[in-house]
C-alpha positions in Angstrom: 1.5 4.5 -61.2 4.8 3.3 -59.9 6.8 5.7 -57.8 9.5 7.5 -59.9 13.1 8.0 -59.1 13.8 11.7 -59.1 17.1 13.6 -59.6 17.5 17.2 -58.2 20.0 19.6 -59.9 21.2 21.0 -57.4 20.2 21.0 -53.7 20.4 24.7 -52.8 18.0 26.0 -50.2 15.0 25.9 -52.5 16.1 22.7 -54.4 16.7 20.7 -51.3 13.4 21.6 -49.7 11.5 20.9 -52.9 13.3 17.6 -53.3 12.4 16.7 -49.7 8.7 17.2 -50.6 9.1 15.1 -53.7 10.6 12.3 -51.6 7.1 11.6 -50.2 5.9 10.2 -53.5 9.2 9.0 -55.0 11.1 5.8 -54.8 14.2 7.8 -54.2 15.5 11.4 -54.7 19.1 11.6 -56.0 21.6 14.4 -56.0 25.1 14.5 -57.6 27.9 15.3 -55.2 30.5 16.3 -57.8 31.5 20.0 -57.5 29.0 20.7 -54.8 29.9 22.6 -51.6 29.8 21.2 -48.1 26.7 23.4 -47.5 25.0 21.6 -50.4 26.0 18.2 -48.9 24.6 19.2 -45.5 21.3 20.3 -47.1 21.0 17.0 -49.0 21.6 14.9 -45.9 19.1 16.9 -44.0 16.5 16.5 -46.8 17.1 12.7 -46.9 18.5 12.7 -50.5 20.6 9.9 -51.9 24.0 10.8 -53.1 25.4 9.6 -56.5 28.9 10.0 -57.7 28.4 11.6 -61.1 25.8 13.4 -63.3 25.6 10.4 -65.7 24.8 8.2 -62.7 22.0 10.5 -61.7 20.6 10.7 -65.2 20.7 7.0 -65.8 18.7 6.2 -62.7 16.2 9.1 -62.8 12.7 9.1 -64.4 12.3 12.8 -63.5 14.9 15.5 -63.2 14.2 18.8 -61.5 16.6 21.7 -62.3 16.8 24.3 -59.6 20.1 26.0 -59.9 21.5 29.5 -60.2 19.6 30.9 -63.2 22.8 31.8 -65.1 23.8 28.1 -65.2 20.4 26.8 -66.4 21.2 26.4 -70.1 24.7 25.0 -69.5 23.2 22.4 -67.1 20.5 21.5 -69.6 23.2 21.1 -72.3 25.1 18.7 -70.1 21.9 16.7 -69.6 21.1 16.7 -73.3 24.6 15.5 -74.2 24.1 12.5 -72.0 20.9 11.6 -73.9 18.4 11.8 -70.9 15.0 10.5 -72.0 12.8 11.2 -68.9 10.9 14.2 -67.8 13.0 17.4 -67.3 11.5 20.1 -65.1 13.1 23.4 -65.9 12.2 25.2 -62.7 14.7 28.0 -62.6 13.9 31.7 -62.5 14.5 32.4 -66.2 12.6 34.1 -69.0 10.3 32.2 -71.4 12.7 32.5 -74.3 15.5 30.7 -72.4 13.0 28.1 -71.3 12.1 27.4 -74.9 15.8 27.2 -75.9 16.2 24.6 -73.2 13.3 22.7 -74.6 15.0 22.8 -78.0 18.2 21.4 -76.4 16.5 18.4 -74.7 13.6 17.5 -77.0 12.6 15.1 -78.5 14.7 12.7 -76.4 13.4 14.1 -73.1 10.0 15.6 -72.2 10.4 19.2 -70.9 8.1 20.8 -68.4 8.3 24.5 -67.6 8.2 25.2 -63.9 8.0 28.4 -61.9 8.3 28.4 -58.1 6.5 31.3 -56.4 7.1 31.7 -52.6 9.6 30.6 -50.0 11.2 27.2 -49.6 8.7 24.6 -48.3 10.0 24.5 -44.7 8.6 25.5 -41.3 5.0 25.6 -42.5 5.6 27.5 -45.8 3.8 26.3 -48.9 5.2 27.7 -52.2 3.3 27.3 -55.5 4.9 25.4 -58.4 3.3 26.5 -61.6 3.7 24.1 -64.6 3.3 24.2 -68.3 4.1 21.6 -70.9 2.8 18.2 -72.2 -0.3 17.1 -70.3 1.0 13.7 -69.4 4.2 15.1 -68.1 2.7 17.9 -66.0 0.3 15.3 -64.5 3.3 13.2 -63.3 4.7 16.3 -61.6 1.4 17.1 -60.0 1.3 13.5 -58.7 4.9 13.8 -57.4 3.9 16.7 -55.1 0.4 15.6 -54.2 -0.2 15.9 -50.5 3.0 17.9 -49.9 3.8 21.6 -49.0 4.5 22.3 -52.7 1.2 23.3 -54.3 1.1 22.6 -58.1 -1.0 24.4 -60.7 -0.8 23.6 -64.4 -1.3 26.6 -66.8 -1.4 24.7 -70.1 0.7 22.8 -72.6 2.9 25.7 -73.9 6.4 26.0 -72.7 7.1 29.4 -71.3 3.8 30.1 -69.6 5.1 29.1 -66.1 8.3 31.1 -66.6 6.3 34.1 -67.7 4.2 34.0 -64.6 7.2 33.7 -62.3 9.0 36.5 -64.1 6.0 38.8 -64.0 5.5 38.2 -60.3 9.2 38.7 -59.5 9.2 41.9 -61.6 6.3 43.3 -59.7 7.9 42.5 -56.3 11.2 44.1 -57.2 9.6 47.2 -58.8 7.3 47.7 -55.7 10.3 47.6 -53.4 12.2 50.2 -55.5 9.1 52.5 -55.4 9.0 52.1 -51.6 12.7 53.1 -51.4 12.1 56.1 -53.5 9.0 57.1 -51.4 10.9 56.8 -48.1 13.9 58.7 -49.5 11.8 61.6 -50.6 9.9 61.7 -47.3 13.2 61.5 -45.3 14.6 64.4 -47.4 11.7 66.6 -46.3 11.6 65.3 -42.7 8.2 63.6 -43.0 9.4 60.0 -43.0 7.7 59.2 -39.6 4.4 60.7 -41.0 4.8 58.4 -44.1 5.2 55.4 -41.8 2.0 56.4 -40.0 0.1 56.7 -43.3 1.4 53.4 -44.4 0.4 51.7 -41.2 -3.2 52.3 -42.0 -2.9 50.1 -45.1 -1.1 46.9 -43.9 -1.7 45.1 -47.2 0.7 47.5 -49.1 4.4 47.1 -49.7 4.9 50.6 -48.2 3.6 49.2 -44.9 
């Protein structure tokens, strides 16, 4: 298969690092400089991305577009892409719930092919290797798997239904946040009764727990 041209929307800390991994198997990885900060520009340069002037330029040249932006902006960004008539593969990889992912699918299909993506882990830099979970049409998820083959981004396809990858990401994020809240409550209670050091000692015996 020919190497695709990939567009990244937008190169934040996660987006730029994921795009840098994609560059290993892509003809080029593009980003749009309009409205982006100097920090975004610096990340894009460090990741070796190719700048284009406008979003239409990026969409016209890209076979695959990966959306990794602030979650609140995900639908507005997808709407902009849909209005341009993008016909490639659109990877919705933001931390949003399955219902929003399906709405984005409705916005972009049938002109584009939408893949649901959920990134679990830290940006793929300094030896870190996040998981990218995928769901959507088999031919499209296979292209995304090939895009990240041999890179620090480890892909797993969960099936053909949009929303599965988002649901897994949301479930894991909910577990992490809830666990941290419980730790804060436990430490607060122990501190109120003057046994917080003893709690730390108990926790140290179970290094696999969030309390530790």
